[in-house]
N, C-alpha and C positions, 0 to 999 in steps of 0.2 A: 504494499500500500504505500502511495506517495501522500504526503501531507504538507510539505514545505520545501522551497527551493530558493537557493541564492544563486544567481547565474547570469550570464550574458545573452540578451536576446540577439540572435543572428539574423533572422529574416522572417518576413510574413509570406505566406503562400496559400491562396484560396481560403482566407479567413483563419488560417491557424498560424501560431508562432512556433518557430524552432528556436530552442534555448539550449545553451551550453552551460550546465551546472558548473559551479566553481570546482576547480581541481578534479575534473572529470574529462574523459575523452568522449563521453557519451552525450549525443544529441538527443533532447527529447522534444516532442511535438505536442502542442496542446491548443485547445480552443480558449480564448480569453473572455473574461466578463466584460461588460460594457464599459466600466470604469477603467480596467486595465487596458483594454483596447484602445482607448483614446490617450493613455498617459505613458504606456511603455515606450521608451526610446530604444532604438536599435543601437547595439554596441556600447550600451550604458548598462553596468550591473544593476539588477533589480532583485527584490525580494518578493516572492509570490506565495500565497497560500494555494495548495493544490487540492483538487478533489478527484480521486480516481474512481471513475464511474464504470462498473463492470456489470455486464449482462451475460446471458448465456451465448449470445453471438458476437459480442464485442467488447473492447476496452477502450475508453476514451478519457483523456486527461484534460482538466479544466484549470485555468489559473485566475486567482482573485487577488486584489490589493488588500482585503481586509477579512478577518474571520467572519464578520457580520454579514458581508456579501455572499460569502461561501455557504453560511448557515442558511440564509434565505433561499439560496439557490437549491439546497438539498430539500428544504421545505416544499418548494414548489414541484420539485421532481416526485414528491410523495403523492401529489394529486393524481388520482387515477386518469390515465389517458393523456397526460402531459409528458412529452419527451423533452430531451435536453435542449433541442433547437428552440423549441417554443418557450422554455423556462428561460433561456438566454434572452429571447426577444422580449419577454415580459420584464426582465431587469433593466432594459433600455429605458423604461419609464423613470428609472431611478429608485433607489431604495426607499426613500422617504415618501414618494408619490405612490409607489406600488403598495407599501403598507397602509397608507392614508386610504387609498382606494379600497383595501379589504374591510378597513374599520368603518368607512362610511358607505359600503356596499355600492361602489360607483362602478357598476358593470359596464357603463357607457365608455369610461376611460379604458378598462381592460380589453374591451372588444375592439378598440382601435388598432391594436396589435395584430398583425397578420396571423391567421390560423386560429384566431380566438373569436368565436362567435358569442352571441348573448348567453346562450345556454351554458357554453364552457365557461364563460366570465363568471356566471352565477354559482357554477359548480365550484370554481376556484375559491370564490368568496366564502362559501358554505364550508368548505374543507380547511380553509386556513384562518377563518375569523376568530378562532379561539387559540390559534398558535402564533400568529403574527402581531406583535405589538411594538409600537414605536419605543416605548419605555425600555424594552429589552435590547434596543440596538443603539449603537453610538452614531450621532448624527454627525456627518462631516460637513465642514465648512464648504459653502458653494464654490464651484470653479468658476471664476469670472472670465471675461473675454481677454483680460490682461494676460492670463496664464494659459490660455488655450492656444496651443502651437498649430502651425500649418499642418503638421502631421496628425494632430488630434482631429482637425476638420476633415482630413483625408481619410482618416479611420472611421469618422462617423459616416461619411458617404459610402465607404466599403461596408459598414455594418448594415446600413439602411438597404444597400443593394442585396445583401445576404438575406434580408427579410423579405425578398421577393419584390422589392419596388424597382421600378425601371430607373437606371442611373441618370439619364437625362433629366427626368422629372424630379429625381432627388436633388441634383444639382440646382435646377431651377428653384425648387422649393427653398432651399437652404439660403439662396440669394434673397428671398422674400421675407425672411424672418425679421420681425421689426427690431430696430437697433436698441429699443428698450429692454429687449431680452438679452441678457449677457451670461446667465448661468447655463452651463453645458446641459444639464438635465432638462431645464425648461426649454431649451432650444429643441432638444430631442423629442420632447412631448408635443410641442407646438408643430414640428415637422410631421410626426406620426399622425396627428390629427388631421393634417392638411392633406397628406398623402392617402389617407383612408377615405376621404370624401369621393 
């Protein structure tokens, strides 16, 4: 089982990160959480919390910047019928926004995520409402436009394309984001809402 890694990101390929763990000749491949995808810097050593997802047919590794996000991902995976791709897509709403949607039973916001219909959104709310609580997670400081790099914007485009949105439409939509919205997660939610129309 893998649970933690200090290493150097080598390259992204088809939504996956290849990483070289410190003092190791072994390269490992993983999918990244939304926050990690926008903040990992190639060739700069990073610390990631890992989740080793094993099924009868496959083994997949996921990287997270915090234990909280990894824990939330695990909870979402426990919802019957939710696979890891959908779980990662849901985390693009942002940890706080996602948990708040559970607490306020906001199935409209959840159903803006590709692959999530109203019935599935309601199912997620029912199964997680007693498990997910903002008080049990550490609230991170918002990521402002000042510290969002060009790589972060590129990663955001890549992630939205992986959520089955058309790339040209994604690029156009991101250009339309109001200048008053500077937080990365707020930008993401705004874009998903626009793209789901």
